[in-house]
N, C-alpha and C positions, 0 to 999 in steps of 0.2 A: 576468618579464612586462614588456613594453614599455609605456611611457606612452601612446604613440599606436598605434591599431590600423592594420592594413594599409590599410584604406579611408581613415582619417584621413591617413595618410602620403601617399597618392596625391592627396588633396584639397589638403593643405598644399603638396606639391611643385608642383602646378598653380598655386596662388595665389602662391607665391614667385617662380616663373618669370614670371608675369604682372606682378607688381610690378617685378621687375628689368627686364623688357623696356621698361616705360614710362620707367624712370629712366636706363637705359644709353644713352649717346650715342657715346662714343669708339670702341667696338668696331665701329662701322659702317664704319670706315676700314680694318679688318683682315679678311683672309680667315680664317674659322675652320678650325682644324686640331685635330681631336679625337684625343687620344692615350690610351693605356692609363692607368687611374687609379693604377696603381702607378708611373708614370713620375715621377722626381724631377728629371730634367734633360733639356733639349732642346738639340740641336746641329745644325749644318749645316756643309757644306764650301763655302768661298768660292773660286771659280775666279778666277784672276788675269785682269785685263782684257786683251782682244786689241787690237792696233793696228788701224788702219783698213785696209780692203781696198785692193788696188792693181791697176794695169793692168801686165801684163808682156808681153814679146815671146815669140814662139814658141820661142826658144832659151833663155829664162830659166827656172830652176826656181822662181823667186819666193822671197820671204822666208818664214821660219817662226817663229812665236811659240813660246816655251817656256812651257807652261802648268803651273801648280802649284796645289795646294789648301791652303787654310788653314782649320783647324778652329776653329769658333766654338761655344761652349757656354754655357748659362745654366741656373741652377737654377730650378725652377718654384716660385714663392712661394705661400704660403697666406694668402689674404685672409680675415679672420675677424672676426666680431662675435658675442659671447656674451651671454646674458641669463638671468636667473633669475626664476622665478615660484613663489609659494607654492602648495602643494598645494590649499589651500582656494580661493584666487583663481582658479587655473586651472580647477578643476572647476565653479566657480560662475559664471564669466564667459567665455563663448565669445568675446565681443568683445575682452576683454583679451588672450586668447591670440592672436587674429588680428592685433590692433594691434601686439603685440610682435614678431610675425614680420615684419610689414610694415615696421616701423621698422628692425629689424635688417637686413632685406634692402636697404632704401634706403641704409643706411650702407655696406654692402659694395659696392653699386653705385657710390656716390660714390668709394669707394676704388679701384675698378677703373678708372673714368674717369681719376682722378688718376694711376694707375700707367701707363696707356697714353700719356697726354700728357706727364707730367713724370718718369716713371721713378722709380727709388729708388736713390740712391747707396750706401746701406748694404748693399743686396743686389746691387749691381752691375747693375741692370736699366736699360736705356736707354729713354727715352720719346721721343715725337715731338720734344719741345723739345731733346733731345740730338742727334738724328740728322739734322735737316734741313740741307741744304747750300746752299740758295738763299735769299739774304736781300734784302729790299726795304724801303726806308725810306718810310713814309707821307709823302705830300705835306704833310700837316698833321694835327694831332690831330683825330680825328673828333668829339670832344665840344666842344672850345673853338674850333676853327677855323671860318672862314667859307668854305664850299665855293665853288669856282670851276670853270670848264670843265676846267681843267688839274689841279686839286687837289681830289679828292673820293674817296669810298670806291670807286666804280666804277672810276676810273682806277687806284687802288692795286691792286685785284684784277686788272685787265687786266695791269698790270706784273708782278704775281706769276705769273700764268698764263703770260706770255711767257717768264719766266726758266726755268720748269719745262719748257715745251715746247722751249726752245732746247737742253735736255739730252736730248731724245728721249722725254720722258714726257708724259702727259696730266694736266691738272689736273681731277680728277674730283670733288673736294670742296673746300669751304672751311669752316673751323671757327673760331668766335670766341666771346668772352665775351658774355653777355646784354646788357651795357651797350653794347658795340660794335654788336651786332645792332640795338638800339634806335636808335642813332645813324644806322645805315645805312638805317633805315626813314623817315628824314626826306624830305619832299617835295622834289623837284628844283625849284629856282627857275625861274620862267618856263617851266615845262614840266609835262606831266601825268606822274603816277607818282612813284615813290620811287627812291632809289639802289639799294635792295635788289632791287626789281623788275628793274632793269637788270642787276644782278649775276647774278640767277638766269637771265637769258637767256644768260649766258656759262658759268656753273657752277650748274646746277640744284640740286645736292646741298649745301645749306647746313645746317651742324650748329652747334648752340648749346649750350655747357656752361660751367659755372663753373670747370671744371678748367683752362681756358685763361685765362691772366693777361689782365686788362684791358689793352688797348693792343696786344696781339699777335693776329695773324690767321694761321692755318695753312692751307696748301693742298697738294694733292699727288695722286699716282696711287693706284690701288687694284688689288690683284691678289695671288694667292697667291705670285707670284714677286717681289712688291714688299715685302709685310709680312704677317705672320700673327699670329693670336691662338691660341697653343697652349693647349688646354683639356684638363686632366686630370680635374677635377671642377668642375661648374658649379652654384653656388648650392644646395648640399646641406645639408639640415637634419639635424643629429646628434641623435638621440633619446636622452634619459638612460637609457632601457632598464631602468628600475627604478621601478615604481609605488609602492613602499612607502617613501616618504621625504617629509619636510615641505616641502622646497624642491627644485624641479626646475631643473636647469641645461640650457639649450639652446645650441647653437652652429650658426651658419650659416657655411659655408666656401665659398670660390670659388678654385680652384687654376688660375690662368691666367697666361700669360706672353706679353707682346708681343714679337715678334721682327721687327725692321726689318733687311732685308737691305741690305748695302752696295752702293752704286752710285757710281761716280766715282773720282777720284784721292785723295780724303781718307779716311784710315782712320777707321772708325767712323761715317761720314756717308753720306747717301743723296741723290743728285741728284733723286730722285723726289719730294722734299718741299721746301717752302719756307715762309718766314714773312715777314709784314709786321710791322715794329716801329714803335712811335710812333703807332699809329692811335688 
């Protein structure tokens, strides 16, 4: 006999997804790709880049690129947080059961954000911090510097956007640490409004998460051909499935894999993304 009834499972599932959606930030830059829950690995074939098009005469056959495919594959990790509740506490306190689920869900959400941004070297998973190929140095530190017309958060974002667009991509998001977001909200001297308001006129999609290191600001393109979040199982609560025990063990798992597709001449990198450092 299961600890949770079918109705309880549906309610818990709804609550878990609701908590996760409030906490998750980084997955907003990735296109979702739902795969079978039995999938343990995800791969794709990378096509070699083509040279630029040309103008030819009517007598010329033109040049031909030799195209090749390179297989890229990664294992889908299991993000997990488990917790235990005594039989008496669980049956006597609905609030305790709900709070435990919420806390565990938040922990897994934080881990997912960190995986998408920073990757995991142990499991060979690349994050945004590993793959970006456009780098911009901030005009000055956003916290300690004195902003000028030439050196300020807005100008840094403009420079980042320009480097990404120069490679043929759009800058559809900017992502930063909460501290940097607060610094960008400072009022512009001798003008109305804040630097952040000016930034949003250029890149409306501003994301804030502690998974990004303070002083670093990411930006880049979004699309299924740019980067995907491979989803095998999404915030699933595992029921102990045995009501006759003193302590119940619960597990929340999230089986997701960020996949950033290579663009540009540098192996393992993507020209679709860039970063400001020293902000």
